[in-house]
Every structure is written in C-alpha cells, then in structure tokens.
C-alpha positions in Angstrom: 30.6 -27.5 1.2 33.5 -25.2 0.7 31.3 -22.0 0.4 28.0 -21.2 2.1 25.3 -21.0 -0.5 22.0 -19.2 0.0 19.2 -21.0 -1.8 17.2 -17.8 -2.0 19.6 -16.3 -4.6 17.7 -16.6 -7.9 20.2 -18.7 -9.9 20.3 -21.3 -7.0 16.5 -21.2 -6.5 16.0 -21.8 -10.2 18.4 -24.8 -10.1 16.7 -26.2 -7.1 13.2 -26.2 -8.4 13.5 -25.6 -12.1 16.1 -28.1 -13.3 14.9 -31.2 -15.0 17.2 -33.3 -12.8 15.4 -31.9 -9.7 11.8 -32.4 -11.0 11.0 -34.6 -8.0 12.0 -31.7 -5.7 9.6 -29.4 -7.5 6.8 -32.0 -7.2 7.5 -32.4 -3.5 7.7 -28.6 -3.0 4.3 -28.1 -4.7 2.6 -30.8 -2.7 4.2 -29.4 0.5 3.0 -25.8 -0.1 -0.4 -26.4 -1.7 -1.3 -29.6 0.2 -5.0 -30.1 0.8 -5.9 -27.3 -1.7 -5.2 -29.8 -4.5 -7.9 -32.3 -5.5 -5.1 -35.0 -5.5 -1.4 -35.0 -4.9 0.8 -34.1 -7.8 2.7 -37.1 -9.2 4.3 -35.7 -12.4 5.0 -32.3 -13.9 6.4 -30.9 -17.1 8.7 -27.9 -16.4 7.8 -25.2 -19.0 11.0 -23.1 -18.6 13.6 -25.5 -17.3 16.8 -24.2 -15.7 19.7 -24.0 -18.2 23.1 -23.6 -16.6 24.7 -22.2 -19.7 22.0 -19.6 -20.1 22.3 -18.6 -16.5 26.1 -18.5 -16.4 26.9 -17.2 -19.8 23.8 -15.3 -21.1 22.9 -13.7 -17.7 19.3 -15.1 -17.8 17.1 -12.9 -15.6 13.8 -14.9 -15.8 14.0 -16.9 -12.7 10.5 -18.1 -12.0 9.6 -21.8 -12.4 6.6 -22.7 -14.5 5.2 -26.2 -14.7 2.1 -28.2 -15.8 0.9 -31.4 -14.2 -0.8 -34.4 -15.8 -4.2 -32.8 -15.5 -3.2 -29.6 -17.2 -3.1 -27.5 -14.0 -0.4 -24.7 -14.1 2.1 -23.8 -11.4 4.3 -20.7 -11.1 7.0 -20.6 -8.3 9.0 -17.4 -7.8 11.4 -16.0 -5.2 11.4 -12.2 -4.5 13.9 -11.0 -1.9 13.2 -7.2 -2.2 9.8 -5.5 -2.0 8.8 -2.6 -4.2 5.7 -0.5 -4.5 4.3 -2.4 -7.5 5.0 -5.9 -6.3 1.4 -6.8 -5.5 0.4 -5.7 -9.0 3.2 -7.7 -10.5 2.2 -10.8 -8.6 -1.4 -10.6 -9.7 -0.4 -9.8 -13.3 1.9 -12.8 -13.4 -0.9 -15.1 -12.3 -3.5 -13.5 -14.7 -1.0 -13.7 -17.6 -0.3 -17.4 -17.0 -4.0 -18.2 -16.6 -5.1 -16.3 -19.7 -2.3 -17.6 -21.9 -3.9 -21.1 -21.8 -6.3 -20.2 -24.6 -6.0 -18.3 -27.9 -8.5 -16.2 -29.7 -11.6 -18.3 -30.7 -10.8 -21.1 -28.2 -13.3 -22.3 -25.6 -13.1 -21.1 -22.0 -13.4 -24.7 -21.0 -9.8 -25.2 -21.8 -8.8 -23.0 -18.9 -7.3 -25.0 -16.0 -6.6 -24.0 -12.4 -3.4 -21.9 -12.0 -1.4 -21.7 -8.8 1.2 -19.0 -8.2 3.6 -19.5 -5.2 5.8 -16.6 -4.2 8.6 -16.8 -1.6 9.2 -13.3 -0.2 12.4 -12.3 1.5 10.8 -9.2 3.1 7.5 -8.6 4.8 4.8 -7.6 2.4 1.8 -7.7 4.7 2.9 -6.2 8.0 -0.6 -6.1 9.5 -1.0 -9.9 9.2 0.9 -12.0 11.8 0.8 -15.1 9.6 3.7 -16.0 7.3 1.5 -17.9 4.8 -1.3 -16.2 2.8 -3.8 -17.7 0.3 -5.6 -15.5 -2.1 -8.5 -16.9 -4.2 -11.7 -15.6 -5.8 -14.1 -15.5 -2.9 -17.0 -13.3 -1.9 -17.5 -11.6 1.5 -19.0 -14.9 2.9 -16.1 -17.0 1.8 -17.9 -18.7 -1.1 -15.5 -19.5 -4.0 -16.5 -17.8 -7.2 -14.4 -20.2 -9.4 -12.1 -22.9 -8.1 -9.3 -22.2 -10.5 -6.3 -21.9 -8.2 -5.0 -18.7 -6.7 -2.0 -17.0 -5.3 0.1 -18.2 -2.3 2.5 -15.8 -0.5 5.0 -17.1 1.9 6.8 -14.4 3.9 10.2 -16.0 4.9 10.9 -13.0 7.2 8.0 -14.1 9.5 8.8 -17.8 9.5 10.6 -18.8 12.7 9.5 -22.3 13.5 12.0 -24.2 15.7 10.3 -27.6 15.3 9.4 -28.9 11.9 5.9 -30.4 11.8 5.0 -30.2 8.1 6.8 -30.5 4.8 5.9 -26.9 4.1 7.7 -25.8 7.3 10.6 -28.0 6.3 11.0 -26.2 2.9 10.7 -22.8 4.5 13.2 -23.6 7.2 15.5 -24.9 4.5 15.3 -21.6 2.5 15.9 -19.6 5.7 18.7 -21.6 7.2 20.4 -23.8 4.5 23.2 -21.2 4.0 24.4 -21.8 7.6 24.1 -25.6 7.7 27.1 -27.9 7.7 26.5 -30.6 5.1 28.5 -33.1 7.2 26.4 -32.5 10.3 22.8 -31.8 9.1 20.2 -31.4 11.8 17.4 -34.0 12.2 14.8 -32.0 10.3 17.1 -32.1 7.2 17.4 -35.9 7.3 15.0 -36.6 4.4 15.7 -37.6 0.8 14.4 -34.3 -0.6 16.5 -32.1 1.8 19.6 -34.1 1.1 19.0 -33.6 -2.7 18.5 -29.9 -2.1 21.8 -29.7 -0.2 23.5 -31.5 -3.1 22.3 -28.7 -5.4 23.8 -26.1 -3.1 27.0 -28.1 -2.9 27.3 -28.1 -6.7 27.2 -24.3 -6.7 29.9 -24.3 -4.1 32.3 -26.7 -5.8 31.9 -25.6 -9.4 34.1 -22.5 -9.8 32.2 -21.2 -12.7 28.8 -21.7 -10.9 30.2 -20.1 -7.7 31.4 -17.0 -9.5 27.9 -16.7 -11.1 26.4 -17.1 -7.7 28.6 -14.4 -6.3 27.7 -12.1 -9.2 24.0 -12.6 -8.5 24.6 -11.9 -4.8 26.4 -8.7 -5.7 23.6 -7.8 -8.0 21.1 -8.3 -5.3 23.1 -6.3 -2.8 23.3 -3.5 -5.4 19.6 -3.7 -5.9 19.0 -3.6 -2.2 21.3 -0.6 -1.9 19.5 1.1 -4.7 16.2 0.3 -3.1 17.3 1.6 0.3 18.6 4.8 -1.4 15.4 5.2 -3.2 13.4 4.6 0.0 15.6 7.3 1.7 15.0 9.7 -1.2 11.3 9.0 -1.2 11.2 9.6 2.6 13.0 12.9 2.1 10.6 13.9 -0.6 7.6 12.9 1.5 9.1 14.8 4.5 9.7 17.9 2.3 6.2 17.6 1.0 4.9 17.3 4.5 6.9 20.3 5.6 5.6 22.3 2.6 2.1 21.2 3.4 2.6 22.2 7.0 4.1 25.6 6.0 1.2 26.1 3.5 -1.3 25.2 6.2 0.4 27.6 8.7 0.3 30.4 6.1 -3.3 29.7 5.4 -4.1 29.8 9.1 -2.2 33.0 9.3 -4.1 34.5 6.4 -7.3 33.2 7.8 -6.5 34.8 11.2 -5.7 38.1 9.4 -8.9 37.9 7.5 -10.8 37.2 10.7 -9.1 40.1 12.4 -9.9 42.3 9.4 -13.5 41.1 9.4 -13.7 41.8 13.2 -12.2 45.3 12.6 -14.7 45.9 9.8 -17.5 44.6 12.0 -16.3 46.8 14.9 -16.2 49.8 12.5 -19.6 49.0 11.2 -21.0 48.7 14.8 -19.4 52.0 15.7 -20.9 53.6 12.6 -24.3 52.2 13.5 -23.8 53.5 17.0 -22.9 57.0 15.6 -25.8 56.8 13.2 -28.2 55.9 16.1 -26.8 58.8 18.2 -27.2 61.1 15.2 -30.7 59.9 14.7 -31.5 60.3 18.4 -30.0 63.8 18.3 -32.0 64.7 15.2 -35.1 63.4 16.9 -34.4 65.5 20.0 -33.8 68.5 17.7 -37.1 67.9 16.0 -38.8 67.5 19.3 -37.3 70.7 20.6 -38.2 72.5 17.3 -41.7 71.3 17.6 -41.9 72.5 21.2 -40.4 75.9 20.2 -42.9 76.1 17.4 -45.8 75.2 19.8 -44.7 77.8 22.3 -44.3 80.4 19.6 -47.8 79.7 18.4 -49.1 80.0 22.0 -47.4 83.3 22.3 -48.9 84.5 19.1 -52.3 83.5 20.2 -51.8 85.2 23.5 -50.8 88.4 21.7 -53.9 88.2 19.4 -56.1 87.8 22.5 -54.4 90.7 24.2 -54.9 93.0 21.2 -58.7 92.3 21.0 -60.8 95.2 22.6 -62.7 94.3 25.6 -66.5 94.0 25.0 -68.6 97.0 26.4 -71.1 96.5 29.2 -74.6 96.7 27.8 -76.0 98.5 30.9 -73.6 101.4 30.3 -74.9 102.0 26.8 
C-alpha cells in the first residue's frame, strides 16, 4: 500500500460495506455486530443504496450510510460518525424511526413492518458515563421486558475500544477500523489473517493505488478536518458564551445579594427607628401618666385644703349650759 488509508473516512467506509462487490463483507460485519440478537445468521442481503464510485468521486455524494434488506425482509442501517454534535442522538433515533416507518405506505397493514437494526460506529465518545464501548438500545420497560422485538440501535464507540487480543469477530472489525491505517499489508498481524480482513485491506489498497480515488479520499479527509476545526471552534465559542453567561449570572446574583443586603439594612434601620419611636411613645405615655397622676394628686390636695378652709370658717357650736 503506497498510502495509509483510514477505513473510517466516509468514502472508504461506504466502499467497504456498501459496494456490491463487498456484499459478503457486509454480511460478515452484520453477523459479527448483531450476533446472537438475530433469530438466525444473515446469509444474503440486498444493498438498498449501493456504493457508486462515480457518484462519490465526481458528484461529491454525501449520503454515506449503508442500507440493506435480508431474505426475511429485516432492514439494516450502518453508518460511521467521526464527530459528535449536540443533536446526534436525535439524528440516530430519527434515522432508525424513518427507516422503520418507511416500510409501509398509507393504508397498508402494520403486519408488513419488519425488524430494523441501526448500527453506528462513533469516532468520539458519546456516552462518557458508560465504560462499555458497545451499547444496545431496544424498546424495553424498567424490568427489561421487550415491548416489541423489532430491532433497535447499536452504538459502537471506537474511542473506547482498546482490546489487544481479538476474541470475537466484532472485536476484529472494531480493531480493523481503529488500526488498519497503520498496518503494513505485506506483514499483517495474526488477527488480520482471515478472508474477510484481507478483502477489507484490498479495498483500502484500491483507494491507495487509484490516483483518482486517493485524491477523493484526501478531499474527504480535508473536509473532515475542516469540520472538526469548525466543531472545535464552535465548542470554544459555545464555552465562551456559557462562561460569559455564567459570569453575567454571577454578577447578577452578586447585585441581587447586594440589593438584598441593602434592603435588609434598610429594613433593620426602619425597624430600629420604629423601635425607637415606640420607645419614645412609651416614655411619652409614661410621662403623661405621671403628669396625670401628679395632677390628680394636686387636685386631691387642693380639695383637702378647700375642705379644711370650709371647716375652719364654720362657727364653733355654743355650750348649752352657758345659754
């Protein structure tokens, strides 16, 4: 291989699993990922949107997912997503729901609906709180009972996958997507010595040796780098906005606390003034009561004096014996 080729780049990914010539690779990949979840191994598939080199290289095709239907009518969607964005979970769910619901038209029976499986290979960690690299999402209740066994969504976080020894075909494929770019096709490790992996490496080799295909591969890589740069810039701007919003909230909270402190101080001052006013009023009331008491005493004394004078002015009664 003259040039290292990353199988995670969308045009290479679509050629690996979406080309008619690699249909057996898609079948092997689906069986490797879904495994025991399928009622029986997949033996044949019809690719709904096969890879077309001319469309990719000349028409700049941007639809890179792989859609297929097996002999029983079950549907499969396989997609690679190297960069996360805020609405990615909604996009994943919408893609599954759209493929599932498109099976029937208006007026047709729900019995025509067949299980639908969506497989997403993710270049960045989407679920940081979960240590596992593989995640299965199906319609289940809180007790694990399946509501309807009609497929589901499988997420494989390549950023978490770091197995040294390959024990399953699923691990073989994930290791291939993570490490194939760095492999020497003339000295492949033991875990790559299978018919499927050699076929996969031949697809990478074709992108390396065909000048037109390699230029398209480089263009897609440049596009992904630009998208990553845009995403990082957007993340930085969003972080700045969130920081500015947090600073504004902190400043607003500080001002509110300051206003609340001033209001409390004002309320305390008002309460202190009210208490002092009540204290003055109580003193005034006490003084008034004392004035009234003193006035009452003075009045009583004056009355006593008046009565005394009246008694003093009365003539003394004469002695009957002297008359």
